[in-house]
C-alpha positions in Angstrom: 52.9 -16.9 -73.2 51.9 -16.7 -69.5 48.9 -18.6 -67.8 47.1 -16.6 -65.0 43.9 -17.5 -63.4 42.5 -19.3 -66.4 43.5 -16.6 -68.9 46.4 -16.7 -71.3 48.3 -13.5 -71.6 51.2 -12.6 -73.9 53.3 -9.7 -74.9 53.4 -9.4 -78.8 56.0 -11.6 -80.7 58.0 -8.4 -81.5 57.9 -7.2 -78.0 59.0 -10.6 -76.6 61.8 -10.8 -79.2 63.1 -7.3 -78.1 62.9 -8.2 -74.4 64.8 -11.5 -74.9 67.4 -10.0 -77.1 68.0 -7.3 -74.5 68.2 -9.8 -71.6 70.8 -11.9 -73.5 72.8 -8.7 -74.1 72.6 -8.1 -70.3 73.6 -11.8 -69.6 76.6 -11.5 -71.7 77.8 -8.4 -69.7 77.0 -10.3 -66.4 79.2 -13.2 -67.5 82.1 -10.9 -68.1 81.3 -9.3 -64.8 81.3 -12.7 -63.0 84.2 -14.1 -64.8 82.1 -16.9 -66.2 82.9 -18.7 -69.5 79.6 -20.4 -70.2 76.1 -20.2 -68.9 74.1 -23.6 -69.8 70.3 -23.7 -69.2 68.9 -27.5 -69.8 65.2 -28.0 -70.0 62.6 -30.4 -71.4 58.8 -30.6 -71.7 58.8 -27.0 -70.3 55.1 -26.9 -70.2 55.3 -29.4 -67.4 58.5 -28.3 -65.5 59.6 -24.8 -66.5 62.8 -23.4 -65.5 62.0 -19.8 -64.3 64.9 -18.4 -66.3 63.0 -19.2 -69.7 60.9 -16.0 -69.4 64.2 -14.0 -69.5 66.3 -15.8 -72.4 63.5 -17.5 -74.4 59.9 -16.5 -73.9 58.3 -19.8 -75.2 58.0 -23.5 -74.4 60.2 -26.4 -75.5 59.3 -29.9 -76.0 62.4 -32.1 -76.5 65.6 -32.1 -74.3 67.2 -28.7 -75.0 70.2 -26.8 -74.1 70.7 -22.9 -74.2 74.4 -21.9 -74.2 75.4 -18.2 -73.7 79.1 -17.4 -73.7 80.9 -14.5 -72.3 82.3 -13.7 -75.9 78.6 -13.2 -76.9 78.1 -16.3 -78.8 74.7 -17.8 -78.1 73.6 -21.4 -79.1 70.5 -23.3 -78.9 70.5 -27.1 -79.0 67.0 -28.1 -79.7 64.7 -30.8 -81.3 64.2 -30.4 -85.0 60.6 -29.1 -84.6 61.4 -26.3 -82.2 63.8 -24.7 -84.6 61.3 -22.5 -86.4 60.5 -20.7 -83.1 64.1 -19.7 -82.6 64.5 -18.6 -86.2 61.6 -16.2 -85.6 63.0 -15.0 -82.3 66.3 -14.1 -83.7 68.1 -14.0 -80.4 70.4 -17.0 -81.0 73.2 -16.9 -83.5 73.4 -20.6 -83.7 70.5 -23.2 -83.8 71.7 -26.6 -83.7 69.0 -29.4 -84.2 68.9 -33.1 -83.5 66.6 -36.0 -84.0 67.8 -39.0 -81.9 70.5 -38.1 -79.4 70.8 -34.8 -77.6 73.7 -35.6 -75.1 76.6 -36.1 -77.7 75.5 -33.0 -79.5 75.5 -31.1 -76.1 79.0 -32.5 -75.1 80.5 -31.5 -78.5 79.3 -27.8 -78.3 80.8 -27.6 -74.8 84.1 -29.2 -76.0 84.1 -26.7 -78.9 83.8 -23.6 -76.6 86.3 -25.2 -74.0 85.0 -23.3 -70.9 87.1 -22.9 -67.9 83.6 -23.0 -65.9 80.2 -23.7 -66.6 77.4 -22.0 -64.7 74.3 -24.2 -64.3 70.8 -23.2 -62.7 71.2 -24.5 -59.3 70.9 -22.6 -56.0 70.8 -22.9 -52.3 69.1 -19.6 -51.7 67.1 -18.5 -54.8 64.2 -20.6 -56.2 64.2 -18.4 -59.3 67.9 -19.5 -59.9 67.2 -23.3 -59.2 65.4 -24.5 -62.2 67.6 -27.4 -63.2 66.0 -30.7 -62.0 68.0 -33.5 -60.5 67.2 -35.7 -63.5 68.6 -33.2 -65.9 71.7 -32.7 -63.7 72.3 -36.6 -63.9 72.0 -36.4 -67.7 74.4 -33.5 -67.8 77.1 -35.3 -65.8 76.6 -38.4 -68.1 77.2 -36.2 -71.2 80.3 -34.9 -69.6 81.7 -38.0 -67.9 84.7 -38.5 -70.4 85.6 -34.9 -70.2 87.2 -32.5 -67.9 84.1 -30.2 -67.8 82.1 -32.1 -65.3 84.4 -30.8 -62.5 84.0 -27.2 -63.9 80.2 -26.8 -63.0 79.3 -23.8 -60.8 76.1 -22.1 -59.8 74.5 -19.6 -62.0 72.7 -17.9 -59.0 74.6 -14.7 -59.3 74.0 -14.5 -63.0 70.3 -15.1 -62.9 70.0 -12.8 -59.8 71.5 -9.9 -61.7 69.7 -10.7 -64.9 66.2 -10.8 -63.2 67.1 -7.8 -61.1 68.3 -5.4 -63.8 65.0 -4.5 -65.5 65.4 -3.1 -69.0 63.3 0.1 -69.7 60.8 -2.2 -71.6 60.4 -4.4 -68.5 60.0 -1.3 -66.2 57.3 0.1 -68.7 55.3 -3.2 -68.5 55.5 -3.4 -64.7 54.4 0.2 -64.3 51.6 -0.4 -66.7 50.3 -3.5 -64.4 50.7 -1.2 -61.3 48.6 1.6 -62.9 46.0 -1.0 -64.2 45.8 -2.6 -60.6 45.4 0.8 -59.0 42.4 1.4 -61.5 40.9 -1.9 -60.4 41.2 -1.2 -56.7 39.6 2.3 -57.2 36.4 0.3 -57.8 36.3 -0.9 -54.2 35.7 2.8 -53.0 32.1 2.3 -54.2 31.5 -1.1 -52.6 33.3 -1.4 -49.4 30.8 -0.9 -46.5 29.9 -2.7 -43.3 28.4 -6.0 -44.0 30.5 -6.8 -47.0 32.5 -10.0 -46.9 36.3 -10.5 -47.7 34.9 -12.9 -50.6 32.7 -10.1 -52.1 35.6 -7.7 -52.1 37.8 -10.4 -53.9 34.9 -10.9 -56.4 35.0 -7.3 -57.4 38.7 -7.3 -58.3 38.3 -10.7 -60.1 35.4 -9.3 -62.1 37.7 -6.5 -63.2 40.5 -8.8 -64.1 38.1 -11.1 -66.1 36.5 -8.1 -68.0 39.8 -6.8 -69.1 41.3 -10.3 -69.9 44.1 -9.9 -67.1 45.3 -12.4 -64.7 46.3 -12.0 -61.1 49.8 -11.4 -59.7 49.8 -14.8 -57.9 47.3 -17.7 -57.7 43.8 -16.6 -58.6 42.2 -18.0 -55.5 44.5 -16.2 -53.1 44.8 -12.8 -55.0 43.7 -10.7 -53.6 44.2 -11.4 -49.9 41.7 -9.6 -47.8 41.3 -8.8 -44.2 38.2 -7.5 -42.7 38.6 -6.6 -39.0 40.7 -8.1 -36.4 39.3 -11.7 -36.8 40.7 -12.2 -40.2 44.1 -13.9 -40.5 46.8 -11.7 -42.1 49.2 -13.4 -44.5 48.4 -15.6 -47.6 45.0 -17.1 -46.7 41.9 -17.3 -48.9 38.8 -15.2 -48.4 36.4 -17.1 -45.8 33.3 -15.0 -46.0 34.0 -13.0 -43.0 32.2 -9.7 -43.1 33.4 -6.3 -42.3 31.8 -4.2 -39.4 31.6 -0.6 -38.7 34.7 0.5 -37.0 36.8 -2.0 -38.7 39.8 -1.9 -40.9 39.6 -3.3 -44.4 43.0 -4.3 -46.1 43.9 -5.9 -49.4 47.0 -7.4 -50.9 46.5 -7.5 -54.7 48.1 -7.1 -58.1 47.1 -7.7 -61.7 49.1 -9.7 -64.2 49.3 -7.9 -67.5 51.3 -8.8 -70.6 53.4 -11.3 -68.5 54.4 -8.7 -65.7 52.7 -8.1 -62.5 52.0 -5.6 -59.7 52.1 -6.3 -55.9 50.2 -3.7 -53.8 48.4 -3.3 -50.5 45.7 -0.9 -49.5 43.9 -0.1 -46.3 40.4 1.6 -45.6 38.9 2.5 -42.2 35.1 2.0 -42.0 33.6 4.8 -39.6 31.7 3.6 -36.8 29.2 6.6 -37.4 29.0 9.2 -40.1 31.4 11.9 -39.5 33.5 9.9 -36.8 37.1 11.1 -36.8 39.5 8.3 -37.4 40.4 6.8 -34.1 43.7 7.6 -32.5 45.1 4.1 -32.4 44.3 3.7 -36.2 46.0 7.0 -37.0 48.9 6.4 -35.0 49.5 2.9 -36.6 49.0 4.4 -40.1 51.6 7.2 -39.3 54.1 4.6 -38.0 53.7 2.4 -40.9 54.2 5.3 -43.2 57.3 6.5 -41.5 58.8 3.0 -41.6 58.0 2.5 -45.3 59.7 5.9 -46.1 62.6 5.1 -43.9 63.2 1.8 -45.9 62.6 3.6 -49.2 65.2 6.3 -48.1 67.7 3.4 -47.6 66.9 1.8 -50.9 69.7 3.1 -53.2 72.2 1.7 -55.4 75.0 0.0 -53.5 73.0 -0.8 -50.3 72.5 -4.3 -49.2 69.1 -6.0 -48.7 69.4 -6.3 -45.0 70.4 -2.7 -44.6 67.3 -1.5 -46.3 65.1 -3.8 -44.1 66.9 -2.6 -41.0 66.0 1.0 -41.6 62.4 0.3 -42.0 62.4 -2.3 -39.0 64.2 0.1 -36.6 61.7 3.0 -37.4 58.6 0.7 -36.7 60.1 -0.6 -33.5 61.2 3.0 -32.5 57.5 3.9 -32.7 56.6 1.2 -30.1 55.3 -1.4 -32.5 56.6 -4.9 -32.8 58.8 -5.8 -35.8 57.2 -7.4 -38.7 58.0 -11.0 -39.2 58.8 -11.0 -42.8 61.1 -9.3 -45.1 60.6 -5.5 -45.9 60.8 -6.1 -49.7 61.3 -8.3 -52.7 61.9 -8.0 -56.4 58.7 -7.8 -58.6 58.6 -8.3 -62.3 57.3 -11.5 -64.1 56.1 -12.7 -60.7 55.3 -11.1 -57.5 58.4 -12.7 -55.8 60.8 -12.2 -58.5 63.8 -13.8 -57.1 67.4 -12.6 -56.3 68.0 -10.0 -53.7 65.5 -9.9 -50.6 65.2 -6.8 -48.5 65.1 -8.7 -45.4 66.7 -9.5 -42.0 69.6 -11.7 -41.5 67.4 -14.7 -40.7 68.3 -18.4 -41.7 65.2 -18.5 -44.0 66.5 -16.0 -46.3 69.9 -17.4 -46.6 72.5 -15.1 -48.4 69.8 -13.2 -50.5 69.6 -10.4 -48.0 73.3 -9.8 -48.8 72.6 -8.9 -52.3 73.5 -5.5 -53.6 70.9 -3.0 -54.8 71.3 -2.0 -58.4 69.9 0.8 -60.7 66.9 -0.8 -62.7 65.7 -3.0 -59.7 62.0 -3.0 -59.1 60.8 -3.9 -55.7 57.7 -4.1 -53.8 58.3 -2.8 -50.1 55.9 -3.5 -47.4 55.0 -3.6 -43.8 52.1 -3.3 -41.4 50.8 -3.6 -37.8 47.8 -4.9 -36.2 45.4 -2.6 -34.4 43.6 -4.6 -31.7 39.9 -4.8 -32.2 40.1 -3.1 -35.5 42.1 -5.1 -37.9 45.4 -4.6 -39.9 47.1 -1.4 -41.3 49.5 -2.1 -44.0 51.1 -0.4 -46.9 52.9 -2.0 -50.0 54.1 0.1 -53.0 56.1 -1.0 -56.1 59.3 1.2 -56.7 62.1 1.4 -59.2 65.7 2.1 -58.2 67.3 5.0 -60.0 70.7 6.6 -59.4 69.2 8.8 -56.7 67.2 6.1 -55.0 63.7 4.5 -55.0 60.9 6.1 -57.0 57.2 4.9 -56.7 55.5 3.3 -59.8 52.0 4.6 -60.1 50.4 6.5 -57.3 51.1 5.7 -53.6 48.5 5.7 -51.1 49.5 8.7 -49.2 46.5 8.9 -46.6 44.3 6.1 -45.0 41.1 5.9 -47.0 38.0 6.3 -44.8 34.4 5.4 -45.7 31.1 5.9 -44.1 
């Protein structure tokens, strides 16, 4: 179950079970690739503090202290409170469900001793928030459980495991992401009928929110800030909420938006030009900006192939834009998209401190990225493109329909 903008959305129980079983099978493969004996996920009261990895390997909330243990030999054990066991039986993804009533830590310690792992991956990371779900309190409890064993010194980060698991989208996941992309594009198409001089950024957002509400969808990130809308050059580009600023003739109008559908999201940007007079040709500075943005986006997409590293993809796009005489964009070129708009793991970004080691990640088949960049046109607004793509053996392919030309109105 996923909560988005006041609406609860879920895949069917059967579809959830299929996804979880597929992801756990992937996890076992990754454990063997990374020479990891045991991957341990510790959680409690997940409706309050939820480890991001639960969407991949479980799909529902837990109440009591719980441990999910996946071993490289394929054994999967869930240690849970008695009243959570029924949900695991229905899921059918864990071959052993161990329940407790009074004390969790001794049961956990015994399970770890029985598997005798040479190393234990836990959900901590210096670089990836999607792999950093273990709270400090649970970390202390884990160390307490392992205090009289040799296993406390065998704890390692699960960052590489979670990154690969989130990034390698299954066919089911890719289909759900593409469905969110197509539905988002349908919602955006309604804006062609309403964008005009005098419309406010808030009114544009209202149209997209109304579409989401009619169809019981959520938004790709927090409701109040999705979409982000810029109208003209006075709007602040980035992550700001609508302010009531109104578009004028001769302005660029730009949105950053995606719907959340069945637990998966889209992340798209689209740009319009409002003609200053009927029949006015698009001004040269706007055309030049659009062409430069498109060339840079395509340069990055061409570099987005299996085996490339995140920073290499970013560099291709960044160099293209700068070669066309525009300043480099002050953000990463791309990021994974899936259950969230920023889906963790490899970032297609420059070697800046803020991105840590995430930009050194290697692109793999099945990765789904949002790729984006833009430039400001003085006095007119912001030109930007963002598309969602899936990586195949021969490179990155668009999901849904890309915006090939600048849209003009008026």
